[in-house]
Backbone as numpy.savetxt, mean C-alpha at the origin, in Angstrom:
# Nx Ny Nz CAx CAy CAz Cx Cy Cz
-3.57 -16.51 -0.41 -3.51 -15.86 0.80 -2.89 -14.40 0.73
-3.38 -13.42 1.26 -2.74 -11.98 0.99 -1.99 -11.77 2.10
-0.81 -11.22 1.73 0.21 -10.78 3.05 0.07 -9.51 3.23
-0.62 -9.19 4.52 -0.82 -7.98 5.09 0.91 -7.26 5.68
0.87 -5.92 5.21 2.16 -5.55 5.67 2.12 -5.34 7.21
3.22 -5.78 7.73 3.61 -5.97 9.29 4.23 -4.55 9.57
4.87 -3.66 8.40 5.66 -2.75 8.95 5.32 -1.49 8.12
4.45 -1.33 7.37 4.05 -0.12 6.50 4.61 -0.22 5.10
5.37 -1.13 4.77 6.24 -1.18 3.58 4.91 -2.07 2.80
5.02 -1.83 1.35 4.05 -2.40 0.55 4.65 -2.28 -0.87
4.10 -3.15 -1.85 4.12 -2.99 -3.46 5.20 -4.03 -3.77
5.39 -3.96 -5.23 6.23 -4.75 -6.10 7.61 -4.50 -5.38
8.18 -3.42 -4.99 9.56 -3.50 -4.87 9.76 -3.51 -3.41
8.49 -3.97 -2.51 9.02 -4.01 -1.25 8.18 -5.53 -0.45
8.58 -6.54 -1.39 8.31 -8.11 -0.99 6.81 -8.17 -1.43
5.87 -7.18 -2.19 4.72 -7.34 -2.32 3.72 -7.66 -1.34
3.88 -6.65 -0.13 2.90 -6.58 0.93 1.98 -5.87 0.73
0.70 -6.09 1.18 -0.44 -5.50 0.92 -1.03 -4.49 1.97
-1.53 -3.33 1.63 -2.07 -2.33 2.51 -3.05 -2.52 3.27
-4.16 -2.91 2.39 -5.60 -2.78 2.55 -5.78 -3.73 3.78
-6.35 -3.14 4.99 -6.49 -3.98 6.04 -5.43 -4.24 7.07
-4.43 -3.55 6.47 -3.06 -3.80 7.70 -3.02 -2.95 8.78
-3.74 -1.78 8.71 -3.58 -1.12 9.82 -2.78 0.09 9.77
-1.97 -0.04 8.41 -1.09 1.04 8.09 -1.59 2.38 7.56
-2.71 2.09 6.73 -3.54 2.88 5.87 -3.45 1.87 4.70
-4.75 2.26 3.91 -5.24 1.18 2.90 -4.57 1.43 1.62
-3.93 2.58 1.25 -3.29 2.63 -0.07 -1.80 2.36 0.00
-1.24 1.87 -1.08 0.06 1.58 -1.25 0.74 2.76 -2.21
1.41 3.67 -1.68 1.99 4.62 -2.60 3.20 4.34 -3.70
3.28 4.97 -4.48 4.56 4.78 -5.70 5.78 4.50 -4.90
5.98 5.02 -3.96 7.43 4.66 -3.16 7.23 3.29 -2.27
5.95 2.98 -2.32 6.15 1.51 -1.36 5.80 1.74 -0.06
4.91 2.66 0.23 4.39 2.73 1.68 3.07 2.84 1.85
2.56 2.35 3.06 1.10 2.24 3.32 0.62 3.72 3.75
-0.83 4.00 3.30 -0.94 5.49 4.15 -2.58 5.70 3.53
-3.02 6.70 3.90 -4.33 7.26 3.70 -4.53 8.57 2.93
-3.64 9.31 2.91 -3.72 10.52 2.34 -3.55 10.48 0.70
-3.98 11.61 0.18 -3.74 11.59 -1.48 -2.53 11.23 -2.02
-1.45 11.60 -1.23 -0.27 11.17 -1.26 0.30 9.72 -1.70
-0.48 8.96 -0.99 -0.65 7.41 -1.05 -1.72 6.99 -2.05
-2.78 7.79 -2.06 -3.93 7.04 -2.71 -4.10 7.60 -4.12
-3.36 8.91 -4.50 -3.58 9.24 -5.82 -2.66 8.88 -6.89
-1.96 9.48 -7.61 -1.18 9.48 -8.77 -0.03 8.56 -8.24
0.17 7.34 -8.99 1.19 6.47 -8.65 0.81 5.49 -7.61
-0.25 5.50 -7.04 -0.55 4.48 -6.23 -0.78 3.13 -6.88
-0.23 2.26 -6.04 -0.26 0.64 -6.48 -1.38 -0.26 -6.02
-2.42 -0.11 -7.15 -3.48 -0.80 -6.94 -3.62 -2.31 -6.49
-2.42 -2.88 -7.11 -2.29 -4.27 -6.87 -2.25 -4.69 -5.47
-1.92 -3.75 -4.78 -1.35 -3.96 -3.19 -2.52 -3.07 -2.17
-3.28 -2.58 -2.66 -3.95 -1.60 -1.77 -5.20 -0.82 -2.48
-5.87 -0.08 -1.63 -6.75 0.87 -2.45 -6.35 2.04 -3.05
-6.91 2.49 -4.13 -6.60 3.57 -4.82 -7.71 4.60 -4.99
-7.64 5.95 -5.22 -8.66 6.92 -5.34 -8.68 6.99 -6.75
């Protein structure tokens, strides 16, 4: 079962929350926040926890 982010946090350092489908944005940035812009989806994006471009 996937654990969708409830608060916009995501990734390995933030409890393993997943962005895709969470409503916060489908990409998980290198800093562990969900979003939709290139800053979230580009370099450093955590592909295990959301979409990446």
